[in-house]
C-alpha positions in Angstrom: -3.7 2.6 -2.6 -4.6 5.6 -4.7 -3.5 9.1 -3.7 -5.4 12.4 -4.1 -3.8 15.9 -4.3 -4.8 18.2 -1.5 -5.6 21.9 -1.8 -4.3 23.5 1.4 -4.5 27.0 2.6 -1.3 28.5 4.1 -2.6 28.0 7.6 -3.6 24.4 7.0 -0.2 23.7 5.5 1.5 25.1 8.6 -0.7 22.9 10.8 0.1 19.8 8.8 3.8 20.6 9.0 3.5 20.7 12.8 1.7 17.3 12.6 4.5 15.9 10.5 7.1 17.2 12.9 5.6 14.9 15.6 4.8 11.9 13.4 5.5 11.0 9.8 1.9 10.1 8.9 -1.4 11.1 10.3 -3.3 7.8 10.8 -6.8 6.7 11.5 -8.6 10.0 11.1 -12.3 10.4 10.6 -13.2 10.4 6.9 -16.1 12.5 5.8 -17.1 14.0 2.4 -18.4 17.5 2.2 -22.0 17.4 0.9 -22.6 21.0 0.2 -20.2 21.3 -2.7 -22.4 19.1 -4.9 -19.5 18.6 -7.3 -18.1 15.4 -8.6 -14.6 16.8 -9.1 -13.9 17.8 -5.5 -14.2 16.2 -2.1 -13.1 17.1 1.4 -11.6 15.4 4.4 -11.6 16.7 8.0 -8.2 16.7 9.5 -7.9 17.5 13.2 -6.6 21.0 13.9 -6.5 21.8 10.2 -10.3 21.6 9.5 -11.8 20.7 6.1 -9.3 20.2 3.3 -10.3 19.9 -0.3 -8.9 17.2 -2.6 -9.4 16.4 -6.2 -11.4 13.3 -7.2 -8.9 11.9 -9.7 -10.3 8.4 -9.2 -13.0 6.6 -7.3 -12.5 6.5 -3.5 -13.1 2.9 -2.2 -16.6 2.6 -0.7 -15.3 0.7 2.3 -12.6 3.3 3.3 -12.0 3.2 7.0 -9.2 5.7 7.4 -6.7 7.9 5.5 -3.2 9.2 5.7 -1.8 12.5 4.7 1.7 12.6 3.1 4.0 15.2 1.6 6.3 14.4 -1.3 9.7 15.8 -2.0 8.3 18.6 -4.2 6.3 19.8 -1.2 2.9 18.6 -2.5 0.4 17.2 -0.1 -1.7 14.0 -0.8 -4.3 12.0 0.9 -4.6 8.2 0.5 -7.6 6.3 1.7 -7.1 2.8 3.2 -9.5 0.0 2.6 -9.4 -3.7 3.2 -9.3 -5.4 -0.2 -11.7 -8.2 -1.2 -10.1 -11.6 -0.6 -9.0 -13.5 -3.6 -9.2 -17.3 -3.7 -5.9 -19.0 -4.1 -5.0 -21.3 -7.0 -5.3 -25.0 -6.8 -7.9 -27.6 -6.2 -7.7 -27.7 -2.4 -5.9 -31.0 -2.5 -3.3 -31.5 0.2 0.2 -32.4 -0.9 3.1 -33.4 1.4 6.6 -32.2 0.7 9.9 -33.9 1.7 13.1 -31.8 1.4 16.3 -33.7 0.8 19.8 -33.6 -0.5 19.8 -35.7 -3.7 16.4 -34.4 -4.7 15.5 -30.8 -3.6 11.8 -31.6 -2.9 9.8 -34.8 -3.3 6.0 -34.4 -3.3 3.6 -37.0 -2.1 2.1 -37.1 -5.6 5.4 -38.7 -6.8 6.7 -35.5 -8.5 10.4 -34.8 -7.9 11.5 -31.1 -8.0 15.1 -30.0 -8.4 16.9 -26.7 -7.9 19.2 -25.8 -10.8 22.9 -25.6 -9.9 25.2 -22.8 -10.6 26.8 -22.2 -14.0 30.6 -22.6 -14.2 31.2 -18.8 -14.3 28.9 -18.3 -11.3 30.8 -21.0 -9.3 34.2 -19.3 -10.1 32.8 -15.9 -9.1 31.4 -17.3 -5.8 34.7 -19.0 -5.0 36.6 -15.7 -5.6 34.6 -13.9 -3.0 
């Protein structure tokens, strides 16, 4: 989730500090972009009780952004991060079902006939484990 640096006035920063005193993050706020700036380098988000706050377009904001959160780092800089549901990615494989049987002599036996084993500990690891 990409972050964008906020440009706050002193009054807006004081308001956000009060927000953060009550909760660590400001969640699920209405996201809007200011249209009258007509600039590709700056955008704005409307934060309740703080008003419109500018942020720098350092990368593309996801088109399906549903909400955002405002955070403050250790250096005292404020950032806004937009949340969006990522596009699902198909998993690997052919869709074929394989049964697994876990055992003692063989770690896992697959229904395809493949036997899987977990490697044991090395001698030095065994000594170290027994000394604990």
